[in-house]
N, C-alpha and C positions, 0 to 999 in steps of 0.2 A: 372287421376288427371288433372284438367284444370289449365291453367296459373294463373287464378284468385285465385286458392287455394294454390299458392306458395307465401310465404312471404320471402322477401330478407332483411337481416339486417346485421349490423356489429357484434352484439353479442346477443346470446340467453342465458337467465337465466332459469335454470330448478329448480323449487321449489319456492313456494310462501309463505313460512314462513318468519320469520324476516330476515334471511340471504339473501334469495332470493329477498325480497322487497328492502332491503338495496342495494344489488348489482345492481338491475335494476335502482334504483334512482341514485346511484353514476354514473353508466354508461351513463344514459341519461343526467345527469348534465354535463358530459364531452362532450356532443354533439354526442355520438354514437347512431345510430338507434338501438333500443333495443326491444326485444321480451321477454316476461315473460310467462312461462308455469307452471301451477301447481295448487294445492289446497290450500285454505287459512284457512283450518279448525283449524290448531294448534294455529294460532296467536290469535284467540279469547279466548284461554285459558290463555293468558298472564295476569300477574297482572297489567301491565301498567308500572311497574318499570323497569329501564334499569340497571341491575347489571354489574359491571366490574370485581370485584373479592371481595368476602366477606370472604372466608374461605380457608386456606391452611396452613399446611396439614389437611386432613379431619380426620386423626387419628394419634396422638392426635389432636383434633380440635383446630385450632388457627384462631381467628378472626382478621381482619385487618381494622384499621381506615383509613390508607393510602393504597388504592388499588394498587398503583404503586409499593410501597415497597413490597406488597404481590406478585405481578407479578414478580418482580425481584428475589424473593426467589424461586418462582415456576419454572421459566425458568432455574435457576441455577441447580435445581434438575432434571428437565425434559427438556433437551435441544431440544427434538423433539416436544414439546408442540406448538400449533399454535401461541400463543403469542410470542414465541421465534423468529418468522419470521418477527417481526415488532419492531421498536424502540418505546420508550415511546411517543415521539413526534408524531409518526404516529398513534398510538392508540388514543391519545388525539384528533388529527385532525379528525380521522374517527368518533369518537363519537360526536364531535362538529358539523361536517358537516351534520351528519345524523339528529341530533336534530334541526339544523337550517332548514333542509328540512321539518321536521315535523312541525316546527313552521310556516313556510310559508303555510303549508296545514291546519293550524288551531289548532295544538296540541302543547302546550308550556310545556317545562320541566325546572326544576330548579336544581342547584347543588351547593355544596361547591367547593372551588377552588381546593383543593388537598386531600380531605378526603371524606369518605363515609358518607351519611346521615343515620339516624336511623328512622325507620318507625314501627308503630304498625301493627301487623298482626292479622287476625281474630282468631288465636289460643291463643291470649293473651301473645305473645312474642314480642320481638323487633328484627328486622332484619336490616342488613346493605345493602345499595344499593347506586348507584352512581348518576344517573339522576332520579329525582322524578317528576311526573306530577305536574303541578302547583296547581291542585286541592288538592294535598296531602301535599303541602309544609308547610302550617301552622302547620300540624301535626308533621313534622320533627322538626320544631322550638319548639313545645310544649314538645316533647320528650327531646330535648337538655336542655331545661330550667326547666323541671319538672313543667310546668305550671298547675295550678288548672284547671281541665278539666272534662267536662261532656261527657260521651260516650253514644250514642243513638243507640238502635236497633229498628227494625220494626216488629210488630206482624205479624207472618206468613212467615218471610224471613228465609229460611232454611240455616243451616250451619253458622249462625252469631249470637253471643251472646255478648252483651255489658257487661253483668255481668261476663261472663267467662273472658273477656279481663281485666276488672277492677280487678277481683280477682287475675289473674295471674301477673298483673303488680304492684299492690298496695304495695308489700313489698319494692320495690325500688322507688315507685312513689305514695306516700300516698294521694296526693290530686286528687284522681280519684273517680268518682262515675258513676253509670250506671242507665239508665232508658229505658223503653220500651214504645213505642207509636204505635198507629195505623196510617197507612198512610191515608191521606184524601181520603174519598170515598171508602176505602177498609176495613172499620171497621167490616164488616160482613164476610170477607174472612178468611179462615184458612191458605191459602198459597198465598203469593205474590211473584212477580219476579222482580229482579233488573232492567231489561231492560224496563219493563212496567212502573215502577215508574219513571225511568229516562225520558221516553217520556212524562209522565204526568206533570213533573215539568217545561215543557216549558210554561205552563199556570200560569199566575201570581196568580190566585185564589188558585191554589194548593200550591204554595209557601207560600202564606199568611197563609193558614190553617196549613201547616207544621210548620212554625215559631210559630204560635199561640199554637200549641201542645207542642213545645219544651220550650218556654220561661218560663213557670211556674216551670220547673224542673231545671232551671239554677243555683240557689243558688249563690255560689261565684265563679262559673266557669269563667275562662278568655278565654276559647276556647271550641268549641263543635266539637266532632268527630262523623261523620255519615258514614254508609256504602256507598260504591261508587255507588250512584244513582243520583248524582246531575246534571242531564241533559245529554242526549246523545250528544247534540250539544249545543254550547254557554254555556259551563259549567262555565266559568268565570263570565258570566252575572248572572247565577242562584246563584252562591255562593255570589256574591256581593249583590244581592237582599236579600238573607237570612241573611247575616251579618248585613245589615242595619236594618232589622226587629228584629233580635235577640239581636244585640248590641255587639257581640264579634266575633273574627275570627272563621270561620267554615272550616273544612277540611274533606276530604274523607279518609276512611280506606279500603284497598283492601278487596274484598269479595272472596268467593270460586269461582273457574272457573265453567262455562264460565262467564266472567265478563264484566261489562260495560267499564272499562278501556281497556280491550282487544279489544272490539268492536270499541272503539274510535281509538285505535292504527291502527287497520285494515282499518278503514275509512280514517284516515289521510294518510296512505301509498297509498291507492288506489286513493285518491285525488291527491297526488303527481304524481302518474303514469299518470293520465289523463292530468295533467297540463304539464308534460314533454313529452307527446305524445308517451308513451310506448305502444306497442301493447301487450295487456294482454289477453292470452287465459286461462281464469279461469276455474277451475275444469276439466282440461284436462291433459293428460299424454303424455310423449314421449314413443311411442310404438316401435320405431326402429331408429337406427342411422347408417349412413354410411358416407364416405367422398367422395368428388368429385375429379376429376383430378387436380383441382386448389388448393386443400387442404382445401376447405371449408367443413363444416359439413352440412349434409342433414338429417333433423330430421322428422320422421313421427309422427304426433300429432293427438290425438283424445281421445275418451273414450274407446270404444271397438274395433273400426276400424278407419283407417286413414281418417281424415277429411281435414287436411291441411298438407303441408310440409313447413319447415323453412330451408332456406339456409343462413348460417351465417359464418363469418370468425372465430369467437370464441364462446366458450360455457363456462358458469360458472355453475358448478354443486352444487346446494344448496338444495338438495333433502332430507336432514335430515337423521336420523338413522332409527330405526325400525318403530316408530309411523308415521314418515313422508313418509315412503316407499322407502327411499334411500338405506337402507340395508334390506336384508331378510335372514332368517336362516332356514336351514332344520336340520335333525337329526345330521349332521356331520359338516356342513360348514356354513360360513357367506359369502354372496355374495352381490356385488353392483349391483343394478337392471337395470341400464340404459346402461352402457358401458361394464359391466362385468369386472370392474377393480379389481385388487388384494386388498383384505381387510386385514389390520393388526389387529391381535387379538390373543387370546389364541389358541394354536394349537389343543388342545383337548377340547371337549365339557365338560368334567368333570371339567375343569378349568374356564368355563364361569362364574360360580356363586360360592359364598362362601356357606358354609354349612347352614348358617342362613340368612333369607331374609333381616333382618334389621342389618346385620353386618355393623358396623360403617365405615369399610374400603371401603365399596362399592363392586360392582361386576366387575370383569375384562371385562365382555362383554360391560360395559358402557364406556370403553375406545377404543372399536373397531372402525375402520374406515379406511379412506384413508391416507396413508403417502404421503406427498407433499414435493416439493423442496421449496427454498426460494421465488419462484414466485407463490406458491400455485398451482403448476401443479402436478396432481397425478402421482405417480411413479409406473412403472411396476416392475416385479420380478427382472429385471436386475438393478434396482435402478435408472433408467433414466426416464424422463417424457414420458408418453405413447403417448401424442400428444403435439405439440408445443403450440397450443392455446386452450387447455382444462385446466380449472382451477376448484378448489373446495373451498367451503367456508361453514362455519357454523358447525353444530353438526356432519356432516358426517366425519369431520376430526378426525384422530386418536390421541391417547395419551392425551386425556382430558376427564374429568368427570364433565361437566359443572353444573350438578344439585348439586353435593356435594360441589363444590367450589364456588357456587353462582356467576357464570360467563357467563351464557348463552347468554345474550344480548350482552355483550362485545365481546365474541368470534364471534358471528354472524356478528356484525356490523364491527368490526375491520378486520376480514378476508375477508369479502365482499369488503371492501375498498381496502385491499391489492391485492385481485384478479383483481379488476378493474384497479388498478394502473399498475399491471404487464401486463395485456392485452394491455393497452394503450401503454406501452413501446414497446412491441413486434409489435403491429399494426403500430406504427410510424416507427420503424426500417425497416419494410417490405415495407414502402413507400405507405401505404394505407390511411394514415391520411391526 
């Protein structure tokens, strides 16, 4: 391994999902030289919404308008939960700083001051979330006010039905109706894809034709909801043009993954990484870890064989659970895949899952992960941090079921912020800052 293949930095982030992206952006914003290693596959499956907490407990299901009141109830019952490591002001700061970083990279979010917004889903239900992409915000206002609304779907777009949504929502929102149109230039196609339509709407002629198809269906609608296809880039400009042509507010509704909002989120994060000079080793893995005599980490990185080494004072492990590759399971055990850290989870495989797949209580394996101290440092079997400057963030953390509590983005972002803050404190105390 030549000297040019060695990267020296202050902190390495392992994992390029939402937690990893957030950790790298937070660290670079503090002035740390930062390297990010990992796959970005999962982030494109995001809805684009940034949940904080929507549901707790999951059985019986309780929905929260005020997510911070929900978090307070949650951490009272589960003091080991990742949210319990942070004060409300810290969680708010983390979410605000992250969305500010995304706004600087071209992706703007909206929110209510202290309550969740409500958004239409492609399943014909209403879900709560905290930060909403600007492209969907008029939809949140329409839900809140029961605005007379036209829901539009596109011929050939799979997994999306405006009629299904209108039928599901109409008992509580009677002023809804649905229509189906063909996307300009795609009238002959049996299947169309969201990302292709989003790219096509960069052209004014396509926007004019889309508006022309929608306007005769408007009736008395005061807003129009469309699938999330309104431009891969410059979405605000695309929406403004359509609104001027149609004459009412226009908003996006999340589609089934992989989604255009997920691609936008990925692009904004990567734009932020470039702007902040983060070294990004995309689609690569950490193949081996050891420590130097000085206490630094030395990481072997590559795909199948080592291509580069990274030497860094600290590491933030944001590698996810099973789908992200941070955890792996065999017939008897669950293991952490990079450092071999102890995993908290059910002792017996028979207790990993409930008897029925759709049990509303969820499965115990969905709370498996790493136990950490208040500085987000993974704990060994002796209950003490395994390494002074190893931290963990995101879904790899134990004692939380982010899917069922609708808290995935909040846990990812807030714990990434907490891990960076803790690293900063230790780094400064060591006299390295």
